[in-house]
Steps between C-alpha positions, in 0.01 A plus 500: 500500500624562147250660266499530117266762365380465136328770297390476134306717262447472123471793259118508539478437873316748724684363797838660492820363659508807729149429637581138554821591680318743724257219608783261561700752700191546726506118558876507573449772758306253713780240484865495607670332202872423518527549132287652228571487133292657216434351156319706243386430143373808316331455163475124523186293453383257767415253227848347513764432763802594299556847653847630596431584868269204553772265368751652754242464771437128431879439478536654849205290630662186367811595697272529810577865560150597606228386740215712362404634160269803515310642203200723456277239332546141374462626138825698551673168507300362210168548320506133405363252754728227361815711546376627842464145624840410365653797690306416818620139486862623469456738787363223720789270407747771611307583819410859386161636604308711253303803629282698266360818651201605286332160477604390854658171390748337737620148450605469862349323792226228504311661205803540275482149356126538446548828309769349288283194416210742407712692259654188354140369448397812325807475276408145408147610410641772280742248333205264432297783350795593269527132393127487415525823295799367308314165433186694392706720267667191343166331451359811336809530274472137397129544418591788269746276313811663647797251483662480844856406585828583342511580133647222287840579357497563131759257355597428138507120542615435148786749555579328829519157332716646222747646754506171683581313171778746439665402828377778738457383854159510664622765745612729216171459314306566826706819560435612141123481560521642860355189659624216726639175368210315669242718321674445160511124557132494601394700196699281262354188649145640484548592132633149419195336671274729301659404168484131596122516566439684173681234291259279298 
């Protein structure tokens, strides 16, 4: 049995790495692991997965170097349900069992799949709630007259035409204005259509 032990605390955490390690060592004392390796991230938020020790841990898991991952609580792995489900899915694919001590979660045995499905369902509910909040925010902004989307590039169309007449390539003109050739072509076509409609 090869065990990876992961501890994490942010700057503002009350739960220190030392206290997490103590709980995990008590768990290890009841086992007879062949190999134990510790991974610790100090001063790193659980809001993202890009943490030095956690990256090394996941690299070793992908190389199938562990059978069990032990941490104090699931939020030590991630405070985001989306990210937690992503990590859990990767653990399952590499045959690594997750054990969290404080909240008593174990994704092993007949109830492991059910526990995973429950957490995945909660993550999807949170995802849908975020979608709704974003949509509501966009609707409110639109009602206030806020223009949504990318700001239209400010282009001197007359200057662009003049440069074109002088023999500059479309690519050179686009680079001069800091836009793509496609955007320049679209803006010139749009201006031409506008002029045609305004002719008596």
